[in-house]
C-alpha positions in Angstrom: 0.1 -0.1 -0.1 1.1 3.6 -0.7 -0.9 6.3 1.0 -0.5 9.4 -0.8 -2.1 11.5 2.1 -4.3 11.5 5.2 -7.2 13.8 5.1 -10.2 14.5 7.6 -13.7 13.7 6.2 -16.6 16.2 7.1 -20.2 15.1 7.2 -20.8 16.9 3.9 -18.1 14.5 2.3 -19.7 11.5 3.8 -23.0 12.3 2.3 -21.4 12.7 -1.1 -19.6 9.5 -0.8 -23.0 7.7 -0.1 -24.7 9.4 -3.0 -23.9 6.6 -5.4 -26.0 4.2 -3.4 -29.2 6.2 -4.4 -28.8 7.0 -8.1 -31.1 3.9 -9.2 -34.0 5.5 -11.3 -36.3 2.8 -9.4 -35.5 4.9 -6.1 -37.1 8.1 -5.3 -37.1 9.3 -1.7 -37.8 12.6 -0.4 -38.2 14.2 3.0 -41.7 14.8 4.2 -42.2 18.5 5.0 -44.3 17.6 8.0 -44.8 14.5 10.5 -46.7 11.6 8.8 -48.6 8.8 10.7 -46.9 5.5 11.1 -46.9 3.1 8.3 -49.9 0.5 8.3 -49.3 -3.0 7.7 -51.2 -4.7 4.8 -52.8 -7.9 4.4 -49.6 -9.3 2.8 -47.5 -8.0 5.6 -45.8 -5.4 3.7 -45.6 -2.2 5.2 -47.3 0.8 3.0 -44.9 4.1 3.0 -46.4 6.7 5.1 -46.1 9.2 2.3 -45.2 8.7 -1.3 -41.6 9.8 -2.5 -42.2 11.9 -5.7 -39.4 14.5 -5.6 -36.2 12.8 -6.6 -33.9 16.0 -6.0 -30.1 15.6 -5.6 -28.6 12.2 -4.8 -27.2 13.6 -1.5 -30.7 14.6 -0.6 -32.0 11.1 -1.4 -29.4 9.7 1.0 -30.1 12.0 3.6 -33.9 11.6 3.2 -33.5 7.7 3.4 -31.4 7.9 6.6 -34.0 10.2 8.3 -36.8 7.9 7.1 -35.2 4.9 8.6 -34.6 6.8 11.8 -38.3 7.8 12.1 -40.1 4.8 10.7 -37.9 1.7 11.1 -39.4 -0.6 13.4 -37.2 -3.8 13.9 -34.7 -2.4 16.7 -33.0 0.8 17.0 -30.7 2.1 14.4 -28.3 4.8 14.8 -27.0 7.3 12.1 -23.6 6.0 12.6 -24.4 2.5 12.1 -26.2 3.5 8.6 -23.4 5.4 7.6 -20.7 2.7 8.3 -22.9 0.1 6.6 -23.4 2.4 3.6 -19.7 2.9 3.3 -19.0 -1.0 3.5 -21.5 -1.5 0.9 -19.4 1.2 -1.4 -16.2 -0.4 -0.6 -17.5 -3.9 -1.5 -18.8 -2.5 -4.8 -15.6 -0.7 -5.6 -13.6 -3.8 -4.7 -15.9 -6.1 -7.1 -15.1 -3.8 -9.8 -11.3 -4.3 -9.3 -11.6 -7.9 -9.3 -13.5 -7.8 -12.5 -10.8 -6.0 -14.0 -8.3 -8.5 -12.7 -6.9 -6.2 -10.0 -6.4 -6.9 -6.4 -8.9 -4.8 -4.2 -7.5 -1.8 -2.6 -10.1 0.0 -0.9 -11.3 -0.6 2.5 -13.2 0.7 5.6 -10.8 0.5 8.6 -11.7 0.1 12.1 -10.2 2.1 14.8 -7.8 -0.8 15.6 -6.7 -1.3 12.0 -6.2 2.4 11.5 -3.9 2.2 14.5 -2.0 -0.7 13.1 -1.7 1.1 9.9 -0.4 4.3 11.6 2.2 2.2 13.4 3.2 0.4 10.4 3.7 3.5 8.4 5.4 5.6 11.3 8.0 3.2 12.2 6.8 2.7 15.6 5.0 0.2 17.6 3.9 -0.9 21.0 4.8 -4.3 22.2 8.0 -6.3 23.0 9.6 -5.6 19.8 10.0 -8.8 17.7 9.2 -10.0 14.5 8.0 -13.6 14.7 6.8 -16.6 12.6 4.0 -19.1 14.2 4.9 -22.8 14.3 3.2 -25.9 15.6 4.6 -25.4 19.2 4.8 -21.7 19.8 6.3 -18.7 18.1 9.8 -18.5 16.7 11.6 -15.2 16.9 13.0 -14.3 13.5 14.2 -10.6 14.5 14.9 -8.6 17.6 14.5 -4.9 17.0 17.4 -2.9 18.6 16.6 -1.1 21.8 13.4 -2.8 22.0 11.9 -4.3 25.3 12.7 -7.9 23.7 16.3 -6.7 23.0 17.0 -5.3 26.4 15.4 -8.5 28.0 17.8 -10.6 26.0 15.5 -12.3 23.6 17.3 -13.5 20.3 16.6 -14.9 16.8 15.8 -18.5 17.2 14.3 -18.3 20.3 10.8 -20.1 20.8 8.1 -18.5 23.0 6.1 -21.6 24.1 3.6 -19.8 26.5 2.3 -16.4 27.2 1.0 -15.4 30.5 1.0 -19.0 31.4 -1.2 -20.3 28.5 -0.1 -22.1 25.6 0.3 -20.2 22.3 -3.0 -20.0 20.4 -2.4 -19.1 17.1 -2.6 -15.2 15.8 -4.1 -14.2 19.2 -0.6 -14.6 20.6 0.5 -11.7 18.2 -2.0 -9.4 19.8 -0.7 -10.4 23.5 3.1 -9.4 22.4 1.9 -6.1 21.1 -0.4 -5.1 24.1 -0.6 -1.7 25.4 2.0 0.9 26.8 3.5 -0.2 30.4 1.6 -3.6 30.2 3.9 -6.5 31.4 3.6 -9.9 29.7 5.2 -13.2 31.2 6.8 -15.5 28.5 8.1 -19.1 28.6 11.0 -19.3 26.2 12.9 -22.2 24.8 16.4 -20.7 23.8 17.9 -21.1 20.5 19.4 -24.5 19.8 18.1 -26.1 22.9 16.3 -29.3 22.5 12.4 -29.2 22.4 12.2 -30.8 25.9 14.4 -28.3 27.4 13.0 -26.4 30.5 11.5 -23.2 29.4 13.1 -19.9 30.7 10.9 -17.5 32.3 10.7 -13.8 31.3 8.7 -10.9 32.4 8.7 -8.1 29.6 7.1 -4.7 29.9 5.5 -3.9 26.5 6.3 -0.3 25.7 6.6 2.0 22.5 9.7 1.5 20.4 11.0 2.4 17.0 11.6 -0.4 14.5 13.7 -0.1 11.3 12.7 -1.9 8.1 16.4 -1.4 6.8 19.2 -3.9 7.1 22.6 -3.6 5.4 25.4 -6.2 5.3 28.8 -6.3 3.6 28.9 -9.3 1.3 32.0 -10.8 -0.1 33.4 -9.4 -3.2 33.1 -5.6 -2.3 29.1 -5.8 -2.5 27.1 -3.8 -0.1 23.4 -5.2 0.3 20.7 -3.2 1.6 17.5 -4.8 2.5 14.3 -2.6 2.9 11.5 -4.7 4.3 8.7 -1.7 4.3 8.8 2.0 3.5 8.1 3.1 7.0 8.9 6.7 7.9 12.8 6.9 8.4 13.5 3.9 6.1 15.0 6.4 3.5 17.4 7.9 6.5 18.3 4.4 7.3 19.4 3.5 3.7 21.1 6.7 3.5 23.1 5.8 6.7 23.9 2.3 5.4 25.3 3.9 2.0 27.2 6.3 3.7 28.8 3.5 5.9 29.4 1.7 2.7 31.4 4.6 1.0 33.2 5.5 4.1 35.2 2.1 4.3 36.1 2.3 0.5 35.3 -1.5 0.3 32.1 -1.3 -1.4 32.1 -1.1 -5.4 28.6 -2.4 -6.0 25.3 -2.3 -4.2 22.2 -4.4 -4.1 18.9 -3.0 -3.1 16.7 -5.9 -1.7 12.9 -5.0 -2.2 11.6 -8.7 -1.8 8.8 -8.9 0.4 8.2 -5.2 0.6 4.7 -4.4 0.5 5.0 -0.6 0.1 4.2 2.0 2.5 5.2 5.8 2.0 5.4 7.1 -1.5 7.7 10.0 0.1 10.1 7.5 1.3 10.2 5.7 -2.0 10.9 8.8 -3.7 13.7 9.5 -1.5 15.2 6.1 -1.9 15.0 6.6 -5.5 16.9 10.0 -5.6 19.9 8.5 -3.4 20.5 6.3 -6.8 19.7 8.8 -9.5 21.1 12.0 -10.8 19.1 15.2 -10.0 16.4 16.0 -12.5 16.0 12.3 -13.3 12.6 11.1 -14.1 11.4 8.5 -11.6 7.7 7.7 -12.3 4.5 9.0 -13.1 1.3 9.7 -10.9 -2.0 9.8 -12.7 -4.9 11.1 -10.6 -8.5 12.2 -11.6 -7.9 14.4 -14.6 -4.2 15.0 -13.9 -0.9 13.5 -14.8 2.4 14.3 -12.9 6.0 13.3 -13.7 8.2 12.8 -10.6 11.8 13.6 -11.0 14.6 13.4 -8.7 15.5 16.4 -6.6 17.9 15.2 -3.7 21.3 14.3 -3.5 22.5 11.2 -5.3 24.7 9.1 -2.7 25.5 6.1 -4.8 26.2 6.3 -8.8 28.3 2.9 -9.0 26.9 -0.2 -10.2 23.3 -1.2 -8.7 20.9 -4.2 -9.0 17.5 -4.4 -7.3 16.0 -7.7 -6.2 11.9 -8.0 -6.4 9.6 -10.9 -6.2 5.8 -11.3 -6.1 5.4 -9.4 -2.7 7.1 -6.4 -3.8 4.2 -4.1 -4.0 2.8 -0.6 -4.6 5.2 2.1 -3.6 7.9 -0.6 -3.4 7.2 -1.2 -7.1 7.3 2.5 -8.0 10.8 2.5 -6.5 11.9 -0.5 -8.4 10.4 1.1 -11.6 12.3 4.6 -11.0 15.6 2.7 -10.4 15.0 0.2 -13.8 14.0 3.2 -15.8 17.4 4.8 -14.6 19.6 1.7 -15.6 19.4 -0.6 -12.7 18.8 -4.2 -13.6 16.0 -5.8 -11.6 16.5 -9.5 -10.6 14.0 -12.0 -9.4 10.3 -12.5 -10.1 7.3 -10.3 -11.4 6.1 -7.9 -9.0 2.6 -7.8 -7.4 1.0 -5.4 -9.8 -0.1 -2.9 -7.0 0.0 0.0 -9.3 -2.4 2.0 -7.3 -1.9 4.9 -4.8 -4.5 5.2 -2.0 -5.5 7.9 0.3 -6.5 7.6 3.8 -9.3 9.6 5.0 -10.0 9.5 8.8 -13.4 9.2 10.1 -15.1 10.6 13.2 -15.2 7.0 14.8 -11.5 6.7 14.7 -11.6 4.6 11.8 -10.8 5.6 8.4 -11.8 5.3 4.6 -9.0 4.0 2.6 -9.7 5.0 -1.1 -7.7 4.4 -4.4 -7.0 8.0 -5.7 -3.9 7.5 -7.9 -2.6 5.3 -10.6 1.4 4.7 -10.9 3.2 4.5 -14.1 6.9 4.0 -15.1 8.8 7.1 -16.3 8.1 5.9 -20.0 4.3 5.8 -19.1 3.6 2.3 -18.5 1.1 1.2 -15.9 2.1 -2.1 -14.0 -1.6 -2.4 -12.3 -2.5 -6.0 -12.5 0.6 -7.1 -14.4 3.9 -6.2 -12.3 7.1 -5.2 -13.4 9.2 -7.6 -15.3 12.6 -8.3 -14.1 15.4 -8.0 -16.4 16.4 -11.2 -15.2 13.8 -13.6 -14.2 15.2 -16.0 -11.2 12.8 -18.1 -8.9 13.6 -18.4 -5.4 13.9 -22.0 -5.3 14.4 -23.8 -2.0 18.1 -23.2 -0.8 20.7 -25.8 -0.9 21.8 -26.2 2.8 25.4 -26.0 1.5 24.8 -22.6 -0.2 24.8 -19.5 1.9 23.2 -17.2 -0.8 19.8 -17.9 -2.3 19.5 -18.3 -6.2 18.4 -14.5 -6.6 20.7 -12.9 -4.7 23.7 -15.1 -6.1 22.7 -14.2 -9.7 22.6 -10.4 -8.7 26.1 -10.8 -7.5 27.3 -12.4 -10.6 25.6 -9.6 -12.8 27.6 -7.0 -10.6 30.9 -9.2 -11.0 30.4 -8.9 -14.7 29.8 -5.1 -14.8 32.4 -3.9 -12.2 35.9 -4.9 -10.7 34.7 -6.9 -7.7 36.9 -9.2 -6.0 36.2 -12.8 -6.8 
């Protein structure tokens, strides 16, 4: 996902959004000027309207009239205006997403709850509340894949490979466990942990960790053999570009890096601003990056930042590289970088987030991305210059096939040590 903006939604906008629900010619509702008697049930148990609806008016008026009619006349339980608005918005989202599916595109519109909006805000801000781990569920618990620096988990001594077998004394119960690890500020959680490398029958280590607010980075950097610097960007959260810039500066400061691999595999997107800043680090000022097409407008985004790397570059992508991450990959491909891996996800839409008074939000596709040359990848994906499947790895091979091929390409284009 690549949100373009977050905008407040007022009542008038909500009614305009809802207007499309009542545009069918067979529906004509009008607000009654004076109170009317309650409907009377006919012999066929079908209620007769209290007053005929003959004044069609504007679509917005129709929706307003329908809501007022329900509030005044509906007999089967209490219905609030907020409930009706939410139901109508969900209907709109379902309709728009069905249109997307018919066009062969993945649905991108959504009505987010307060909790979903909170998680989205966390994912884009680069901050979260919890113990600070990236984990994977397994049959007998949760395996920790990554411990974020300076997080409560890091301070408590948790390490990648540790397995959490119980939380607060209860065995792990699927995805519910992840909610317990997130929790609220200053809320403690008791963990039973089987340390990495220990036998499954080993006695668990008891840990008490206080869940707090922490910053997480989606960027990791590694110096590979042969003078290759690897930068992995797992998501375009706030600060991702700064972290990648720090990695690039570290590579150039040592003088041991002659080529760079930017790994965007598994990157679901995020902030288009961060994607643009990352693209600028690898392109000359003024270079065309990609196009953004909105309702009635099209804009070319060009590089306006400082170029931090001008040497050989390859970009790794796969089927989970999506949205703003695809825009980043497209920008670099248009400026000479070679894409290696698999065809990308084809999520070529930008979305705007409209916060709602309930604390939730309305997520709406408001832009289409195109390459600098004007090609849309929506529903199709970006095609790598070298297609390589990420096949199961050979236990004796430290590098996966896609990364190994990226290094081979760089070896042919530069003076890397072999």
